[in-house]
A tleap script that builds the chain and sets N, CA, C and O, in Angstrom:
source leaprc.protein.ff14SB
mol = sequence {
  NMET SER VAL LEU ILE VAL GLY GLY GLY MET
  THR GLY ALA THR LEU ALA LEU ALA ILE SER
  ARG LEU THR GLY GLY ALA LEU PRO VAL HIE
  LEU ILE GLU ALA GLN ASP PRO HIE SER SER
  ARG HIE ARG CLEU
}
set mol.1.N position { -23.812 13.515 -18.338 }
set mol.1.CA position { -22.542 14.643 -18.203 }
set mol.1.C position { -23.158 15.724 -18.378 }
set mol.1.O position { -24.140 15.796 -19.117 }
set mol.2.N position { -22.615 16.845 -17.647 }
set mol.2.CA position { -22.676 18.106 -18.076 }
set mol.2.C position { -21.450 18.886 -17.996 }
set mol.2.O position { -20.524 18.307 -17.429 }
set mol.3.N position { -21.215 20.091 -18.438 }
set mol.3.CA position { -20.010 20.853 -18.356 }
set mol.3.C position { -20.170 22.179 -17.351 }
set mol.3.O position { -20.945 23.064 -17.715 }
set mol.4.N position { -19.510 22.315 -16.200 }
set mol.4.CA position { -19.201 23.470 -15.694 }
set mol.4.C position { -18.275 24.417 -15.907 }
set mol.4.O position { -17.082 24.118 -15.891 }
set mol.5.N position { -18.731 25.785 -16.154 }
set mol.5.CA position { -17.462 26.312 -16.377 }
set mol.5.C position { -17.438 27.800 -15.252 }
set mol.5.O position { -18.324 28.654 -15.259 }
set mol.6.N position { -16.600 27.816 -14.631 }
set mol.6.CA position { -16.644 28.484 -13.327 }
set mol.6.C position { -15.807 30.108 -13.987 }
set mol.6.O position { -14.659 30.040 -14.426 }
set mol.7.N position { -16.411 31.168 -13.966 }
set mol.7.CA position { -15.781 32.307 -14.136 }
set mol.7.C position { -15.434 32.512 -15.639 }
set mol.7.O position { -15.985 31.721 -16.405 }
set mol.8.N position { -14.594 33.462 -16.195 }
set mol.8.CA position { -13.647 33.787 -17.284 }
set mol.8.C position { -14.605 34.584 -17.802 }
set mol.8.O position { -14.783 34.209 -18.961 }
set mol.9.N position { -15.335 35.516 -17.535 }
set mol.9.CA position { -16.153 36.673 -18.358 }
set mol.9.C position { -16.480 36.273 -19.425 }
set mol.9.O position { -17.081 35.222 -19.649 }
set mol.10.N position { -16.067 37.188 -20.309 }
set mol.10.CA position { -16.495 36.972 -21.690 }
set mol.10.C position { -15.988 35.766 -22.335 }
set mol.10.O position { -16.650 35.173 -23.187 }
set mol.11.N position { -14.647 35.324 -21.892 }
set mol.11.CA position { -14.057 34.119 -22.300 }
set mol.11.C position { -14.873 32.896 -22.112 }
set mol.11.O position { -15.079 32.102 -23.030 }
set mol.12.N position { -15.369 32.744 -20.817 }
set mol.12.CA position { -16.215 32.162 -20.371 }
set mol.12.C position { -17.594 31.729 -20.903 }
set mol.12.O position { -18.038 30.591 -21.054 }
set mol.13.N position { -18.155 32.925 -21.148 }
set mol.13.CA position { -19.215 32.924 -21.842 }
set mol.13.C position { -19.290 32.241 -23.309 }
set mol.13.O position { -20.148 31.475 -23.747 }
set mol.14.N position { -18.318 32.670 -23.832 }
set mol.14.CA position { -17.973 32.375 -25.340 }
set mol.14.C position { -17.939 30.750 -25.239 }
set mol.14.O position { -18.738 30.063 -25.876 }
set mol.15.N position { -17.041 30.246 -24.463 }
set mol.15.CA position { -16.664 28.904 -24.308 }
set mol.15.C position { -17.998 28.225 -23.972 }
set mol.15.O position { -18.074 27.067 -24.383 }
set mol.16.N position { -18.861 28.607 -23.438 }
set mol.16.CA position { -20.177 27.969 -22.905 }
set mol.16.C position { -21.185 27.952 -24.249 }
set mol.16.O position { -21.967 27.037 -24.506 }
set mol.17.N position { -20.996 29.147 -25.034 }
set mol.17.CA position { -22.121 28.999 -26.229 }
set mol.17.C position { -21.246 28.203 -27.271 }
set mol.17.O position { -21.808 27.641 -28.212 }
set mol.18.N position { -19.892 28.148 -27.119 }
set mol.18.CA position { -19.585 27.236 -28.487 }
set mol.18.C position { -19.616 25.771 -27.989 }
set mol.18.O position { -19.722 24.944 -28.894 }
set mol.19.N position { -19.546 25.312 -26.790 }
set mol.19.CA position { -19.588 24.061 -26.418 }
set mol.19.C position { -21.266 23.903 -26.620 }
set mol.19.O position { -21.555 22.845 -27.178 }
set mol.20.N position { -22.004 24.449 -26.397 }
set mol.20.CA position { -23.508 24.083 -26.672 }
set mol.20.C position { -23.845 24.222 -28.069 }
set mol.20.O position { -24.760 23.541 -28.532 }
set mol.21.N position { -23.355 24.839 -28.617 }
set mol.21.CA position { -23.557 25.031 -30.378 }
set mol.21.C position { -22.764 23.693 -31.057 }
set mol.21.O position { -23.246 23.082 -32.011 }
set mol.22.N position { -21.698 23.394 -30.532 }
set mol.22.CA position { -20.960 22.094 -31.255 }
set mol.22.C position { -21.508 20.850 -30.756 }
set mol.22.O position { -21.272 19.809 -31.369 }
set mol.23.N position { -22.357 20.848 -29.495 }
set mol.23.CA position { -22.950 19.633 -29.157 }
set mol.23.C position { -24.606 19.667 -29.384 }
set mol.23.O position { -25.379 18.842 -28.896 }
set mol.24.N position { -24.968 20.747 -30.189 }
set mol.24.CA position { -26.272 20.770 -30.659 }
set mol.24.C position { -27.131 20.969 -29.433 }
set mol.24.O position { -28.354 20.850 -29.508 }
set mol.25.N position { -26.652 21.204 -28.554 }
set mol.25.CA position { -27.762 21.412 -27.117 }
set mol.25.C position { -27.430 20.055 -26.084 }
set mol.25.O position { -27.510 20.137 -24.858 }
set mol.26.N position { -27.095 18.963 -26.728 }
set mol.26.CA position { -27.234 17.501 -26.089 }
set mol.26.C position { -26.409 17.744 -24.907 }
set mol.26.O position { -26.880 17.142 -23.942 }
set mol.27.N position { -25.336 18.413 -24.621 }
set mol.27.CA position { -24.560 18.381 -23.582 }
set mol.27.C position { -24.948 19.741 -22.620 }
set mol.27.O position { -24.697 20.826 -23.144 }
set mol.28.N position { -25.412 19.753 -21.551 }
set mol.28.CA position { -25.818 20.788 -20.613 }
set mol.28.C position { -24.588 21.363 -20.200 }
set mol.28.O position { -23.690 20.622 -19.800 }
set mol.29.N position { -24.401 22.903 -20.259 }
set mol.29.CA position { -23.480 23.783 -20.062 }
set mol.29.C position { -24.132 24.946 -18.985 }
set mol.29.O position { -25.131 25.631 -19.206 }
set mol.30.N position { -23.260 24.971 -17.733 }
set mol.30.CA position { -23.734 25.728 -16.632 }
set mol.30.C position { -22.480 26.755 -16.487 }
set mol.30.O position { -21.348 26.273 -16.453 }
set mol.31.N position { -22.619 27.830 -16.422 }
set mol.31.CA position { -21.891 28.880 -16.433 }
set mol.31.C position { -22.094 29.615 -14.880 }
set mol.31.O position { -23.207 29.997 -14.518 }
set mol.32.N position { -21.098 29.733 -14.179 }
set mol.32.CA position { -20.932 30.301 -12.650 }
set mol.32.C position { -20.072 31.619 -12.693 }
set mol.32.O position { -18.864 31.559 -12.920 }
set mol.33.N position { -20.652 32.682 -12.493 }
set mol.33.CA position { -19.785 33.943 -12.697 }
set mol.33.C position { -20.086 34.605 -11.265 }
set mol.33.O position { -21.178 34.780 -10.725 }
set mol.34.N position { -18.518 34.990 -10.713 }
set mol.34.CA position { -18.415 35.786 -9.252 }
set mol.34.C position { -19.278 37.053 -9.234 }
set mol.34.O position { -19.859 37.456 -8.226 }
set mol.35.N position { -19.316 37.701 -10.548 }
set mol.35.CA position { -19.730 39.007 -10.382 }
set mol.35.C position { -21.211 38.794 -10.862 }
set mol.35.O position { -21.546 37.850 -11.578 }
set mol.36.N position { -22.289 40.024 -10.273 }
set mol.36.CA position { -23.361 40.133 -10.895 }
set mol.36.C position { -23.564 40.863 -12.207 }
set mol.36.O position { -23.339 42.064 -12.353 }
set mol.37.N position { -24.041 39.980 -13.228 }
set mol.37.CA position { -23.972 40.465 -14.685 }
set mol.37.C position { -24.619 41.992 -14.692 }
set mol.37.O position { -24.376 42.834 -15.556 }
set mol.38.N position { -25.420 42.160 -13.645 }
set mol.38.CA position { -26.193 43.716 -13.821 }
set mol.38.C position { -25.387 44.612 -13.004 }
set mol.38.O position { -25.864 45.734 -12.832 }
set mol.39.N position { -24.216 44.341 -12.441 }
set mol.39.CA position { -23.271 45.238 -11.613 }
set mol.39.C position { -22.946 46.158 -12.711 }
set mol.39.O position { -23.145 45.940 -13.906 }
set mol.40.N position { -22.436 47.186 -12.198 }
set mol.40.CA position { -21.645 48.268 -12.654 }
set mol.40.C position { -20.128 48.140 -13.653 }
set mol.40.O position { -19.652 48.788 -14.585 }
set mol.41.N position { -19.677 46.791 -12.774 }
set mol.41.CA position { -18.448 46.363 -13.665 }
set mol.41.C position { -18.700 45.748 -15.094 }
set mol.41.O position { -17.801 45.674 -15.932 }
set mol.42.N position { -19.716 45.405 -15.264 }
set mol.42.CA position { -20.033 44.582 -16.606 }
set mol.42.C position { -20.670 45.629 -17.671 }
set mol.42.O position { -20.968 45.123 -18.753 }
set mol.43.N position { -20.875 46.769 -17.545 }
set mol.43.CA position { -21.429 47.554 -18.333 }
set mol.43.C position { -20.230 48.212 -19.278 }
set mol.43.O position { -19.050 48.282 -18.934 }
set mol.44.N position { -20.753 48.660 -20.485 }
set mol.44.CA position { -19.889 49.197 -21.483 }
set mol.44.C position { -19.928 50.787 -21.406 }
set mol.44.O position { -19.251 51.460 -22.184 }
savepdb mol mol.pdb
quit
């Protein structure tokens, strides 16, 4: 079994990290984001 998180931006990334840490890495977590993380929309 694995977890697939589609979108969510920072919320989705935070959820992916939390699930990974809570399961000690035993449950694979995959994160799919619509926007390229290197695009200008993701810069501070």
